[in-house]
N, C-alpha and C positions, 0 to 999 in steps of 0.2 A: 491722163488723169487717172488718180485711183479712188475709187470710192470705200469710204471706211462704214460698216454697219454701226448704227446706235446702239449701244448697249448701255447697261445702268454701271455705274462706277461701282465696284467692290468696296466694303468698309475699310478691307485692309489697306487699299491704295488712299481711300480718300480722307484715311486720318493718318497717313503716314507722316509723323513729325510734327503734328498740330497739337495733340491735347495729352495731358498725364492719362487721362482714365481710357482713351480709344474706345468711347463708346458705351463703356460698361456702367455708365452711371458716375456717382459720388467716389472719390479716390478709396479704394480699398473693398468696394462690393465683389469684386471679380477676383480677390486674392482669396487664399485659404478655401475655407466652404463655409462662410458666412452666409450666403444666400440658399444653400443647398441642403441645409438640414442638420448639418453637421458633418463632421469628418467619419467616413466608417459604417459602424455599425450603431453611431449614435442616435439616442429617441428610439429604440425599436419598443420600449414600453409606454412612450410617449407619441410623439407627433408621427411617429413611422408606424404604430400598431396595426394601421389597417393594412398595409403591407406585410407585415410580417404574419398577422394572421391568415393572409391568402397566400403568399409564397412560400413561407416557414412557419407552420404552426407548432413544430416542435424547436423553436428556437429557444425556448425557456425550460428548465428542467435539465435534469442528469438522466443518463440511460447508459447504461454498459459499462460502467468503469467504478471499480474501487480504489479508493487511492493506498497505496501500499503503507503511507505514514499513518493510518488511520488503524490498522491490526496492532491490537496489544502484544507485547512479548511476554514468552513463558519465561517463568524462574526456573533456570536448568539447573543441572548440577551435572558433570561426568564421571568416570569411575574415578579417576584420579582423585577427584574431589571427596569422592564416596569413600577411598581408601585412607585418605587423611582424617576425613570426619570419624570412621568406624576408629581409628588408631587415638584419637583424641578422648573417646566416648569411653574406650576400655581403659585409659590410661587413669581419667578421673574416676572408673568404678561406677560410671551412668548408663553402660551397656547393657540390655536386657539381652538375654539368652534363648533359645526355643528349640529344643532336639540337636544341641550343639552348633545351631547358625546365629549368629547376631543378629538380633532383629533392629532393622532401621527404618521409623516410620518418617520418611520424607515429606509425605503430606503434611503430615503435623508441624515440620520443620519450616512449611512454607516453599517446599521446592514443588514444582509441577510435571517436570519431565527429566528422565534419566536418559543420559547420552552416553555412547560407548567409547569415548576417546580415553585413553589411558589403560593400565595393567589394575587388576584386581587380585590380589594374594589371598585374602580373608574370606572366610566363608559367610554370607551375609544371606539374611530372609529383606529384601527390600519391600516396604509398601509406598507405591506411587503411582499417581494418576496415570503416566503416561511413560514408555519407556521405547528406545529405539531396540530395533530387530538385533543390533550389533551389541549393543548395551546387555538384552536378554542372553545371548549367546555366550558372552563373555562372563555372566556371573554363573551361569549353568556349568562353564567349563571350570571355574572356580570352585564349584560345589555347592553353589547358592540357590536361590529361589527369587524370583521375581514376581509379587502380586500387582497386578494393574487393576484400575478402575475405570471401565469404560462404559460410559453412558450408566451407572449406577449398578453394574453388576461386578463381581469379581472374578478373575480370570487369572490363574497362574501359569506364568511363564509365556505370556503373551506381552506382545509388542505394543508401540502407542498406535499403530497403524491397523486398518481394518482387519477382522480375522479372514483367514483363507477359507476358502470353501464353505463360506456360510451366504 
Protein backbone atom coordinates (compact mmCIF):
# COMPACT_ATOMS: atom_id res chain seq x y z
CA UNK A 1 0.00 0.00 0.00
CA UNK A 2 1.30 3.44 -0.93
CA UNK A 3 0.79 6.47 1.18
CA UNK A 4 0.11 9.87 -0.32
CA UNK A 5 1.16 13.02 1.41
CA UNK A 6 -1.76 15.39 1.85
CA UNK A 7 -1.24 18.58 -0.06
CA UNK A 8 -3.48 21.56 -0.70
CA UNK A 9 -5.14 21.45 -4.07
CA UNK A 10 -3.85 24.12 -6.41
CA UNK A 11 -6.34 26.62 -7.73
CA UNK A 12 -5.56 25.73 -11.33
CA UNK A 13 -6.60 22.09 -10.71
CA UNK A 14 -9.40 22.95 -8.36
CA UNK A 15 -11.16 25.27 -10.80
CA UNK A 16 -10.60 23.24 -13.95
CA UNK A 17 -13.80 23.36 -15.96
CA UNK A 18 -15.94 24.84 -13.20
CA UNK A 19 -16.47 28.57 -13.59
CA UNK A 20 -16.05 31.29 -16.15
CA UNK A 21 -14.04 33.57 -13.89
CA UNK A 22 -11.70 30.88 -12.47
CA UNK A 23 -11.16 32.60 -9.15
CA UNK A 24 -10.69 36.16 -10.40
CA UNK A 25 -14.00 37.54 -9.13
CA UNK A 26 -16.60 39.01 -11.46
CA UNK A 27 -16.32 38.22 -15.12
CA UNK A 28 -13.92 40.65 -16.78
CA UNK A 29 -11.89 41.60 -13.69
CA UNK A 30 -8.80 39.71 -14.85
CA UNK A 31 -9.05 40.77 -18.46
CA UNK A 32 -6.97 43.56 -19.92
CA UNK A 33 -5.79 45.92 -17.15
CA UNK A 34 -8.88 47.13 -15.35
CA UNK A 35 -7.65 46.35 -11.85
CA UNK A 36 -4.01 47.21 -12.47
CA UNK A 37 -4.35 50.96 -12.89
CA UNK A 38 -4.38 51.08 -16.64
CA UNK A 39 -2.19 49.74 -19.38
CA UNK A 40 1.46 50.76 -19.59
CA UNK A 41 2.27 54.28 -18.45
CA UNK A 42 -1.34 55.32 -17.92
CA UNK A 43 -1.90 57.49 -14.85
CA UNK A 44 1.67 58.73 -14.34
CA UNK A 45 0.37 62.17 -13.44
CA UNK A 46 -2.58 60.83 -11.44
CA UNK A 47 -2.84 57.60 -9.44
CA UNK A 48 0.72 56.41 -10.26
CA UNK A 49 2.29 59.74 -9.36
CA UNK A 50 4.02 58.51 -6.19
CA UNK A 51 5.68 55.71 -8.21
CA UNK A 52 6.76 58.24 -10.82
CA UNK A 53 8.21 60.63 -8.23
CA UNK A 54 10.25 57.86 -6.63
CA UNK A 55 11.43 55.82 -9.60
CA UNK A 56 11.21 58.15 -12.59
CA UNK A 57 11.36 61.81 -11.48
CA UNK A 58 12.41 62.94 -14.98
CA UNK A 59 9.35 61.33 -16.55
CA UNK A 60 7.75 64.62 -17.57
CA UNK A 61 9.43 67.37 -19.56
CA UNK A 62 11.66 67.36 -22.61
CA UNK A 63 15.41 67.34 -22.64
CA UNK A 64 18.16 67.06 -25.21
CA UNK A 65 16.22 66.93 -28.47
CA UNK A 66 15.18 69.62 -30.90
CA UNK A 67 12.56 68.62 -33.40
CA UNK A 68 13.86 69.26 -36.92
CA UNK A 69 10.43 70.33 -38.09
CA UNK A 70 10.49 73.30 -35.72
CA UNK A 71 13.45 74.91 -37.46
CA UNK A 72 12.50 77.73 -39.80
CA UNK A 73 13.55 77.60 -43.43
CA UNK A 74 15.71 80.29 -44.99
CA UNK A 75 14.57 82.10 -48.10
CA UNK A 76 17.45 81.29 -50.47
CA UNK A 77 18.47 82.10 -54.02
CA UNK A 78 21.20 80.44 -56.07
CA UNK A 79 23.54 81.95 -58.65
CA UNK A 80 21.31 80.76 -61.47
CA UNK A 81 18.38 82.68 -60.00
CA UNK A 82 20.63 85.69 -59.34
CA UNK A 83 21.70 85.69 -63.00
CA UNK A 84 18.04 85.74 -64.12
CA UNK A 85 17.27 88.47 -61.58
CA UNK A 86 20.13 90.67 -62.84
CA UNK A 87 19.04 90.12 -66.45
CA UNK A 88 15.48 91.12 -65.57
CA UNK A 89 16.58 94.25 -63.69
CA UNK A 90 18.85 95.43 -66.50
CA UNK A 91 16.15 94.75 -69.12
CA UNK A 92 13.68 96.89 -67.17
CA UNK A 93 16.30 99.57 -66.55
CA UNK A 94 16.02 99.26 -62.77
CA UNK A 95 19.58 98.04 -62.16
CA UNK A 96 21.85 100.29 -60.10
CA UNK A 97 25.54 100.34 -60.99
CA UNK A 98 28.46 101.13 -58.74
CA UNK A 99 32.11 101.00 -59.92
CA UNK A 100 31.08 98.99 -62.99
CA UNK A 101 29.22 96.42 -60.88
CA UNK A 102 25.47 95.86 -60.91
CA UNK A 103 24.30 96.29 -57.29
CA UNK A 104 21.74 93.72 -56.14
CA UNK A 105 20.36 94.07 -52.61
CA UNK A 106 18.97 90.59 -51.93
CA UNK A 107 18.22 91.51 -48.33
CA UNK A 108 15.78 94.21 -49.47
CA UNK A 109 14.17 91.67 -51.82
CA UNK A 110 13.55 89.26 -48.96
CA UNK A 111 16.33 86.73 -49.57
CA UNK A 112 18.40 85.52 -46.62
CA UNK A 113 21.12 83.38 -48.19
CA UNK A 114 22.97 83.12 -51.50
CA UNK A 115 23.80 79.58 -52.63
CA UNK A 116 26.46 78.50 -55.13
CA UNK A 117 24.44 76.41 -57.61
CA UNK A 118 24.70 77.50 -61.24
CA UNK A 119 26.98 79.84 -63.19
CA UNK A 120 27.34 83.60 -62.95
CA UNK A 121 28.59 85.60 -65.94
CA UNK A 122 27.69 89.19 -64.99
CA UNK A 123 29.75 91.33 -62.62
CA UNK A 124 27.59 92.03 -59.59
CA UNK A 125 27.85 93.43 -56.09
CA UNK A 126 25.52 91.33 -53.94
CA UNK A 127 24.27 92.52 -50.54
CA UNK A 128 22.92 89.54 -48.61
CA UNK A 129 22.80 88.47 -44.93
CA UNK A 130 24.46 85.07 -45.59
CA UNK A 131 26.25 83.38 -48.47
CA UNK A 132 27.87 80.00 -48.93
CA UNK A 133 31.62 79.81 -49.54
CA UNK A 134 31.06 78.37 -53.01
CA UNK A 135 28.75 81.27 -53.93
CA UNK A 136 31.29 83.85 -52.74
CA UNK A 137 34.04 82.11 -54.70
CA UNK A 138 32.00 82.00 -57.94
CA UNK A 139 30.95 85.66 -57.65
CA UNK A 140 34.60 86.66 -57.16
CA UNK A 141 35.66 84.56 -60.17
CA UNK A 142 33.07 86.43 -62.26
CA UNK A 143 34.61 89.73 -61.12
CA UNK A 144 31.97 90.58 -58.56
CA UNK A 145 31.73 91.20 -54.84
CA UNK A 146 29.63 89.75 -52.01
CA UNK A 147 28.80 91.85 -48.95
CA UNK A 148 27.47 89.74 -46.08
CA UNK A 149 26.16 90.94 -42.75
CA UNK A 150 27.07 88.61 -39.91
CA UNK A 151 25.85 89.65 -36.46
CA UNK A 152 25.35 93.29 -37.44
CA UNK A 153 28.77 93.91 -39.01
CA UNK A 154 29.55 94.12 -42.72
CA UNK A 155 32.32 92.05 -44.23
CA UNK A 156 33.24 91.91 -47.86
CA UNK A 157 33.72 88.57 -49.56
CA UNK A 158 32.97 86.50 -46.44
CA UNK A 159 30.78 83.40 -46.49
CA UNK A 160 27.77 82.68 -44.32
CA UNK A 161 29.78 80.31 -42.13
CA UNK A 162 32.00 81.42 -39.23
CA UNK A 163 35.01 83.51 -40.21
CA UNK A 164 38.19 81.47 -40.22
CA UNK A 165 41.03 82.52 -37.93
CA UNK A 166 38.90 84.56 -35.55
